[in-house]
N, CA, C and O atoms as CSV, one atom per row, in Angstrom:
chain,resi,resn,atom,element,x,y,z
A,1,UNK,N,N,67.904,129.815,15.129
A,1,UNK,CA,C,67.151,128.586,15.243
A,1,UNK,C,C,66.479,128.547,16.610
A,1,UNK,O,O,67.140,128.523,17.648
A,2,UNK,N,N,65.192,128.541,16.583
A,2,UNK,CA,C,64.438,128.514,17.827
A,2,UNK,C,C,64.698,127.262,18.642
A,2,UNK,O,O,64.626,127.299,19.870
A,3,UNK,N,N,64.997,126.162,17.984
A,3,UNK,CA,C,65.247,124.926,18.726
A,3,UNK,C,C,66.418,125.091,19.686
A,3,UNK,O,O,66.405,124.513,20.773
A,4,UNK,N,N,67.423,125.864,19.311
A,4,UNK,CA,C,68.573,126.092,20.179
A,4,UNK,C,C,68.150,126.807,21.453
A,4,UNK,O,O,68.553,126.416,22.549
A,5,UNK,N,N,67.355,127.832,21.317
A,5,UNK,CA,C,66.889,128.578,22.481
A,5,UNK,C,C,66.057,127.693,23.403
A,5,UNK,O,O,66.266,127.688,24.617
A,6,UNK,N,N,65.122,126.951,22.837
A,6,UNK,CA,C,64.298,126.075,23.662
A,6,UNK,C,C,65.138,125.000,24.335
A,6,UNK,O,O,64.901,124.665,25.495
A,7,UNK,N,N,66.114,124.458,23.620
A,7,UNK,CA,C,66.997,123.451,24.211
A,7,UNK,C,C,67.758,124.040,25.400
A,7,UNK,O,O,67.848,123.411,26.454
A,8,UNK,N,N,68.299,125.238,25.233
A,8,UNK,CA,C,69.052,125.886,26.315
A,8,UNK,C,C,68.157,126.206,27.510
A,8,UNK,O,O,68.644,126.279,28.638
A,9,UNK,N,N,66.871,126.396,27.285
A,9,UNK,CA,C,65.924,126.650,28.377
A,9,UNK,C,C,65.401,125.359,29.008
A,9,UNK,O,O,64.626,125.395,29.963
A,10,UNK,N,N,65.833,124.220,28.462
A,10,UNK,CA,C,65.394,122.930,28.993
A,10,UNK,C,C,64.034,122.490,28.489
A,10,UNK,O,O,63.435,121.570,29.046
A,11,UNK,N,N,63.545,123.127,27.453
A,11,UNK,CA,C,62.236,122.793,26.885
A,11,UNK,C,C,62.442,121.925,25.647
A,11,UNK,O,O,62.235,122.362,24.515
A,12,UNK,N,N,62.855,120.689,25.895
A,12,UNK,CA,C,63.232,119.815,24.779
A,12,UNK,C,C,62.048,119.422,23.906
A,12,UNK,O,O,62.223,119.143,22.720
A,13,UNK,N,N,60.861,119.395,24.465
A,13,UNK,CA,C,59.689,119.048,23.648
A,13,UNK,C,C,59.466,120.094,22.557
A,13,UNK,O,O,59.211,119.753,21.402
A,14,UNK,N,N,59.565,121.378,22.935
A,14,UNK,CA,C,59.419,122.447,21.941
A,14,UNK,C,C,60.605,122.455,20.982
A,14,UNK,O,O,60.430,122.676,19.783
A,15,UNK,N,N,61.806,122.216,21.497
A,15,UNK,CA,C,62.993,122.165,20.644
A,15,UNK,C,C,62.851,121.057,19.611
A,15,UNK,O,O,63.200,121.238,18.444
A,16,UNK,N,N,62.342,119.917,20.042
A,16,UNK,CA,C,62.135,118.784,19.129
A,16,UNK,C,C,61.133,119.138,18.043
A,16,UNK,O,O,61.318,118.766,16.884
A,17,UNK,N,N,60.076,119.850,18.404
A,17,UNK,CA,C,59.067,120.245,17.415
A,17,UNK,C,C,59.699,121.116,16.329
A,17,UNK,O,O,59.389,120.959,15.148
A,18,UNK,N,N,60.575,122.025,16.722
A,18,UNK,CA,C,61.232,122.882,15.725
A,18,UNK,C,C,62.232,122.102,14.875
A,18,UNK,O,O,62.396,122.387,13.688
A,19,UNK,N,N,62.892,121.131,15.470
A,19,UNK,CA,C,63.809,120.283,14.687
A,19,UNK,C,C,63.006,119.495,13.646
A,19,UNK,O,O,63.420,119.395,12.491
A,20,UNK,N,N,61.886,118.949,14.042
A,20,UNK,CA,C,61.040,118.206,13.089
A,20,UNK,C,C,60.613,119.104,11.934
A,20,UNK,O,O,60.635,118.693,10.774
A,21,UNK,N,N,60.228,120.319,12.259
A,21,UNK,CA,C,59.827,121.271,11.222
A,21,UNK,C,C,60.999,121.575,10.285
A,21,UNK,O,O,60.828,121.634,9.067
A,22,UNK,N,N,62.172,121.763,10.854
A,22,UNK,CA,C,63.362,122.047,10.053
A,22,UNK,C,C,63.702,120.873,9.136
A,22,UNK,O,O,64.040,121.075,7.970
A,23,UNK,N,N,63.615,119.662,9.654
A,23,UNK,CA,C,63.894,118.473,8.841
A,23,UNK,C,C,62.920,118.377,7.677
A,23,UNK,O,O,63.308,117.998,6.572
A,24,UNK,N,N,61.668,118.715,7.915
A,24,UNK,CA,C,60.666,118.661,6.841
A,24,UNK,C,C,60.890,119.726,5.778
A,24,UNK,O,O,60.549,119.522,4.613
A,25,UNK,N,N,61.462,120.860,6.170
A,25,UNK,CA,C,61.672,121.965,5.248
A,25,UNK,C,C,63.019,121.883,4.537
A,25,UNK,O,O,63.115,122.174,3.345
A,26,UNK,N,N,64.058,121.487,5.269
A,26,UNK,CA,C,65.424,121.552,4.739
A,26,UNK,C,C,66.038,120.153,4.676
A,26,UNK,O,O,66.334,119.548,5.706
A,27,UNK,N,N,66.224,119.654,3.466
A,27,UNK,CA,C,66.738,118.297,3.270
A,27,UNK,C,C,68.178,118.116,3.746
A,27,UNK,O,O,68.631,116.986,3.928
A,28,UNK,N,N,68.895,119.212,3.947
A,28,UNK,CA,C,70.299,119.138,4.359
A,28,UNK,C,C,70.500,119.197,5.869
A,28,UNK,O,O,71.641,119.256,6.327
A,29,UNK,N,N,69.435,119.184,6.646
A,29,UNK,CA,C,69.541,119.353,8.099
A,29,UNK,C,C,70.441,118.299,8.722
A,29,UNK,O,O,71.336,118.638,9.497
A,30,UNK,N,N,70.224,117.034,8.403
A,30,UNK,CA,C,71.027,115.959,8.987
A,30,UNK,C,C,72.498,116.119,8.622
A,30,UNK,O,O,73.365,116.027,9.490
A,31,UNK,N,N,72.780,116.352,7.371
A,31,UNK,CA,C,74.149,116.531,6.903
A,31,UNK,C,C,74.819,117.712,7.610
A,31,UNK,O,O,75.984,117.623,7.998
A,32,UNK,N,N,74.097,118.800,7.776
A,32,UNK,CA,C,74.629,119.992,8.418
A,32,UNK,C,C,75.065,119.702,9.855
A,32,UNK,O,O,76.201,119.993,10.230
A,33,UNK,N,N,74.179,119.137,10.648
A,33,UNK,CA,C,74.522,118.865,12.046
A,33,UNK,C,C,75.562,117.768,12.159
A,33,UNK,O,O,76.377,117.788,13.081
A,34,UNK,N,N,75.554,116.823,11.254
A,34,UNK,CA,C,76.585,115.793,11.254
A,34,UNK,C,C,77.966,116.411,11.033
A,34,UNK,O,O,78.927,116.023,11.698
A,35,UNK,N,N,78.075,117.357,10.117
A,35,UNK,CA,C,79.350,118.046,9.856
A,35,UNK,C,C,79.854,118.749,11.114
A,35,UNK,O,O,81.049,118.728,11.410
A,36,UNK,N,N,78.940,119.366,11.843
A,36,UNK,CA,C,79.340,120.076,13.061
A,36,UNK,C,C,79.811,119.106,14.141
A,36,UNK,O,O,80.782,119.383,14.845
A,37,UNK,N,N,79.130,117.978,14.273
A,37,UNK,CA,C,79.471,117.014,15.320
A,37,UNK,C,C,80.803,116.335,15.030
A,37,UNK,O,O,81.612,116.162,15.941
A,38,UNK,N,N,81.048,115.949,13.784
A,38,UNK,CA,C,82.290,115.242,13.483
A,38,UNK,C,C,83.468,116.183,13.264
A,38,UNK,O,O,84.600,115.738,13.072
A,39,UNK,N,N,83.199,117.474,13.292
A,39,UNK,CA,C,84.276,118.454,13.219
A,39,UNK,C,C,84.687,118.871,11.825
A,39,UNK,O,O,85.755,119.459,11.654
A,40,UNK,N,N,83.872,118.585,10.821
A,40,UNK,CA,C,84.193,119.019,9.453
A,40,UNK,C,C,84.096,120.524,9.301
A,40,UNK,O,O,84.804,121.118,8.487
A,41,UNK,N,N,83.234,121.132,10.068
A,41,UNK,CA,C,83.070,122.574,9.974
A,41,UNK,C,C,82.299,122.986,8.741
A,41,UNK,O,O,81.731,122.158,8.029
A,42,UNK,N,N,82.294,124.274,8.507
A,42,UNK,CA,C,81.480,124.837,7.426
A,42,UNK,C,C,82.290,125.627,6.415
A,42,UNK,O,O,81.739,126.118,5.430
A,43,UNK,N,N,83.590,125.756,6.642
A,43,UNK,CA,C,84.406,126.636,5.804
A,43,UNK,C,C,84.547,126.170,4.363
A,43,UNK,O,O,84.838,126.982,3.485
A,44,UNK,N,N,84.348,124.887,4.098
A,44,UNK,CA,C,84.518,124.402,2.731
A,44,UNK,C,C,83.229,124.407,1.913
A,44,UNK,O,O,83.222,123.936,0.776
A,45,UNK,N,N,82.144,124.929,2.470
A,45,UNK,CA,C,80.899,125.009,1.712
A,45,UNK,C,C,81.043,126.035,0.592
A,45,UNK,O,O,81.603,127.114,0.785
A,46,UNK,N,N,80.536,125.681,-0.561
A,46,UNK,CA,C,80.604,126.585,-1.700
A,46,UNK,C,C,79.214,127.152,-1.978
A,46,UNK,O,O,78.232,126.418,-2.090
A,47,UNK,N,N,79.164,128.454,-2.082
A,47,UNK,CA,C,77.911,129.124,-2.384
A,47,UNK,C,C,77.857,129.392,-3.880
A,47,UNK,O,O,78.877,129.639,-4.523
A,48,UNK,N,N,76.652,129.337,-4.415
A,48,UNK,CA,C,76.479,129.612,-5.838
A,48,UNK,C,C,76.762,131.075,-6.135
A,48,UNK,O,O,76.921,131.886,-5.223
A,49,UNK,N,N,76.822,131.399,-7.407
A,49,UNK,CA,C,77.143,132.776,-7.784
A,49,UNK,C,C,76.037,133.760,-7.406
A,49,UNK,O,O,76.253,134.972,-7.435
A,50,UNK,N,N,74.861,133.252,-7.052
A,50,UNK,CA,C,73.765,134.123,-6.626
A,50,UNK,C,C,73.566,134.081,-5.112
A,50,UNK,O,O,72.518,134.499,-4.619
A,51,UNK,N,N,74.539,133.591,-4.380
A,51,UNK,CA,C,74.411,133.481,-2.929
A,51,UNK,C,C,73.948,132.088,-2.547
A,51,UNK,O,O,74.187,131.125,-3.275
A,52,UNK,N,N,73.300,131.985,-1.430
A,52,UNK,CA,C,72.875,130.670,-0.964
A,52,UNK,C,C,71.513,130.293,-1.528
A,52,UNK,O,O,70.732,131.140,-1.962
A,53,UNK,N,N,71.260,128.995,-1.505
A,53,UNK,CA,C,69.951,128.476,-1.892
A,53,UNK,C,C,69.080,128.369,-0.642
A,53,UNK,O,O,69.544,127.904,0.399
A,54,UNK,N,N,67.844,128.789,-0.737
A,54,UNK,CA,C,66.921,128.642,0.389
A,54,UNK,C,C,66.723,127.162,0.710
A,54,UNK,O,O,66.772,126.309,-0.177
A,55,UNK,N,N,66.501,126.878,1.973
A,55,UNK,CA,C,66.272,125.501,2.445
A,55,UNK,C,C,67.402,124.559,2.045
A,55,UNK,O,O,67.170,123.451,1.561
A,56,UNK,N,N,68.623,125.025,2.257
A,56,UNK,CA,C,69.800,124.230,1.913
A,56,UNK,C,C,70.809,124.302,3.055
A,56,UNK,O,O,70.613,125.026,4.031
A,57,UNK,N,N,71.881,123.547,2.917
A,57,UNK,CA,C,72.932,123.566,3.924
A,57,UNK,C,C,73.571,124.956,4.009
A,57,UNK,O,O,74.026,125.375,5.073
A,58,UNK,N,N,73.598,125.654,2.891
A,58,UNK,CA,C,74.155,127.006,2.889
A,58,UNK,C,C,73.345,127.940,3.787
A,58,UNK,O,O,73.915,128.755,4.511
A,59,UNK,N,N,72.039,127.823,3.742
A,59,UNK,CA,C,71.187,128.660,4.586
A,59,UNK,C,C,71.429,128.364,6.062
A,59,UNK,O,O,71.486,129.284,6.879
A,60,UNK,N,N,71.571,127.089,6.408
A,60,UNK,CA,C,71.865,126.721,7.799
A,60,UNK,C,C,73.222,127.268,8.234
A,60,UNK,O,O,73.377,127.746,9.358
A,61,UNK,N,N,74.196,127.195,7.337
A,61,UNK,CA,C,75.537,127.706,7.654
A,61,UNK,C,C,75.500,129.205,7.924
A,61,UNK,O,O,76.170,129.691,8.835
A,62,UNK,N,N,74.728,129.930,7.145
A,62,UNK,CA,C,74.600,131.373,7.354
A,62,UNK,C,C,73.920,131.656,8.687
A,62,UNK,O,O,74.316,132.570,9.410
A,63,UNK,N,N,72.894,130.872,9.010
A,63,UNK,CA,C,72.224,131.051,10.308
A,63,UNK,C,C,73.204,130.913,11.462
A,63,UNK,O,O,73.172,131.701,12.407
A,64,UNK,N,N,74.069,129.918,11.387
A,64,UNK,CA,C,75.024,129.685,12.474
A,64,UNK,C,C,76.109,130.749,12.491
A,64,UNK,O,O,76.430,131.282,13.553
A,65,UNK,N,N,76.675,131.065,11.348
A,65,UNK,CA,C,77.774,132.036,11.337
A,65,UNK,C,C,77.306,133.458,11.649
A,65,UNK,O,O,78.076,134.252,12.191
A,66,UNK,N,N,76.069,133.788,11.319
A,66,UNK,CA,C,75.539,135.118,11.645
A,66,UNK,C,C,75.105,135.238,13.100
A,66,UNK,O,O,74.882,136.345,13.590
A,67,UNK,N,N,74.984,134.119,13.790
A,67,UNK,CA,C,74.526,134.110,15.187
A,67,UNK,C,C,75.465,133.286,16.064
A,67,UNK,O,O,75.019,132.479,16.880
A,68,UNK,N,N,76.752,133.494,15.890
A,68,UNK,CA,C,77.746,132.699,16.618
A,68,UNK,C,C,77.537,132.726,18.124
A,68,UNK,O,O,77.771,131.723,18.798
A,69,UNK,N,N,77.099,133.858,18.659
A,69,UNK,CA,C,76.882,133.982,20.097
A,69,UNK,C,C,75.894,132.940,20.616
A,69,UNK,O,O,75.997,132.504,21.762
A,70,UNK,N,N,74.946,132.544,19.786
A,70,UNK,CA,C,73.933,131.584,20.190
A,70,UNK,C,C,74.482,130.153,20.223
A,70,UNK,O,O,73.979,129.308,20.963
A,71,UNK,N,N,75.501,129.891,19.427
A,71,UNK,CA,C,75.994,128.534,19.277
A,71,UNK,C,C,77.320,128.270,19.983
A,71,UNK,O,O,77.964,127.253,19.726
A,72,UNK,N,N,77.732,129.167,20.865
A,72,UNK,CA,C,78.954,128.962,21.639
A,72,UNK,C,C,78.729,127.776,22.584
A,72,UNK,O,O,77.717,127.712,23.283
A,73,UNK,N,N,79.670,126.855,22.595
A,73,UNK,CA,C,79.602,125.672,23.474
A,73,UNK,C,C,78.329,124.855,23.265
A,73,UNK,O,O,77.690,124.438,24.231
A,74,UNK,N,N,77.972,124.635,22.040
A,74,UNK,CA,C,76.735,123.896,21.725
A,74,UNK,C,C,76.999,122.490,21.210
A,74,UNK,O,O,76.127,121.900,20.572
A,75,UNK,N,N,78.171,121.943,21.470
A,75,UNK,CA,C,78.472,120.592,20.993
A,75,UNK,C,C,77.454,119.569,21.450
A,75,UNK,O,O,77.060,118.695,20.678
A,76,UNK,N,N,77.024,119.670,22.699
A,76,UNK,CA,C,76.020,118.742,23.230
A,76,UNK,C,C,74.692,118.930,22.507
A,76,UNK,O,O,73.998,117.958,22.210
A,77,UNK,N,N,74.342,120.172,22.227
A,77,UNK,CA,C,73.104,120.453,21.486
A,77,UNK,C,C,73.171,119.833,20.089
A,77,UNK,O,O,72.208,119.207,19.645
A,78,UNK,N,N,74.293,120.002,19.397
A,78,UNK,CA,C,74.434,119.441,18.050
A,78,UNK,C,C,74.266,117.927,18.072
A,78,UNK,O,O,73.610,117.361,17.198
A,79,UNK,N,N,74.860,117.266,19.072
A,79,UNK,CA,C,74.723,115.808,19.201
A,79,UNK,C,C,73.274,115.439,19.493
A,79,UNK,O,O,72.762,114.453,18.965
A,80,UNK,N,N,72.620,116.224,20.326
A,80,UNK,CA,C,71.220,115.971,20.647
A,80,UNK,C,C,70.363,116.098,19.389
A,80,UNK,O,O,69.453,115.299,19.171
A,81,UNK,N,N,70.655,117.105,18.562
A,81,UNK,CA,C,69.895,117.290,17.322
A,81,UNK,C,C,70.051,116.064,16.423
A,81,UNK,O,O,69.068,115.575,15.867
A,82,UNK,N,N,71.270,115.570,16.278
A,82,UNK,CA,C,71.470,114.376,15.446
A,82,UNK,C,C,70.675,113.197,15.979
A,82,UNK,O,O,70.037,112.476,15.212
A,83,UNK,N,N,70.710,112.998,17.286
A,83,UNK,CA,C,69.954,111.914,17.899
A,83,UNK,C,C,68.454,112.103,17.656
A,83,UNK,O,O,67.743,111.140,17.367
A,84,UNK,N,N,67.985,113.322,17.771
A,84,UNK,CA,C,66.565,113.634,17.546
A,84,UNK,C,C,66.186,113.375,16.094
A,84,UNK,O,O,65.131,112.801,15.823
A,85,UNK,N,N,67.039,113.793,15.156
A,85,UNK,CA,C,66.761,113.566,13.730
A,85,UNK,C,C,66.677,112.070,13.443
A,85,UNK,O,O,65.800,111.631,12.699
A,86,UNK,N,N,67.567,111.295,14.017
A,86,UNK,CA,C,67.550,109.838,13.775
A,86,UNK,C,C,66.283,109.219,14.323
A,86,UNK,O,O,65.772,108.257,13.750
A,87,UNK,N,N,65.760,109.749,15.426
A,87,UNK,CA,C,64.512,109.203,15.982
A,87,UNK,C,C,63.302,109.581,15.137
A,87,UNK,O,O,62.279,108.899,15.177
A,88,UNK,N,N,63.413,110.661,14.377
A,88,UNK,CA,C,62.331,111.098,13.494
A,88,UNK,C,C,62.235,110.181,12.286
A,88,UNK,O,O,61.139,109.826,11.853
A,89,UNK,N,N,63.388,109.798,11.742
A,89,UNK,CA,C,63.427,108.990,10.516
A,89,UNK,C,C,62.845,107.639,10.691
A,89,UNK,O,O,62.813,106.854,9.744
C-alpha cells in the first residue's frame, strides 16, 4: 500500500490521496482497518474456494500479510487511516 510509505515519509497529503482511491475501489477498506485497530486481527477471515476476491477484505489481508515488514509498528498509521476514511465519508 503506497499510502503506508507516504505516511512513513511524512507526506500525508499523498497518503490521503491513496487512501481515498482505495476507499473508492475497495468497499471493505473501512472494515479492514477497523479490525486492525480494535485488535480483531485477520486470522478468522475465510477465503473462497478459488482464493480471494479482488477489491475485498481478503485482498487487503493478503497485502498486509505478504508485506509484514512494511506494517511493523503501524498502529498509529491504522488509526490515522480510520480517521481519514471517516473524514472522506
